[in-house]
C-alpha positions, 0 to 999 in steps of 0.5 A: 500500499502506498502512503500519501503525505501532504506538506504545505510549503512556500514558493521560496522553498520549491527550488531548495526541496527540488534540489535536496530530493535530486541529490538524494536520488528521489524521483519526481512523480508529477507536478499537479495543479488545479484551481480551487473553487474560490479561483486560487491556484493549487500546485503540488510537487509530488516525490516517490520516496519508497512506498511514500508519495511526499506532495509539497503543495503551494496555494495561491501563487501564480508565479513560481520558480521552474525546477526544470533545471533540476529535473529536466523534462520530468518537470518541464513538461508538467510546468508547461501544461500548467502554464498553458491550461491554468495560467501559472508562470514558471520562471525560467521555463521556455514557453515560447511554443504551446503544447496542445493548441496551435499558436494562432488558435487562442490569445493569452494563456490559461484557456482550454479550447472545447468544441461543443458536441453538436458542432463535432457531430455536424463536422463528422456528418459532412465528412461522411457525405451528409449521412 
């Protein structure tokens, strides 16, 4: 059985924690993020320590330091996702290209493109020749 430990930290502690974990050979399992019901950003850095996941959590910060220089793509990819999807800025992270959307599709950050189901069905019918 896996254990889960949630540890609140400040944004100033993100890099020192990542450096300590990397030095000790700890795996960065994932960086998760979501918006609370109040619209505050919640970011968690989850590290795999044996059978325990330690989740270092920051709430209410829209600008955070990137740990991609410490954990390479294991950090860069989720940081880029969070930048694009919930408008979190990771200082030092290259966000010059989008992951999910064409550059010209949306202006700004933190937007998700959703196509209504009826529009998708119409497109599908046109492709099938109006069946």
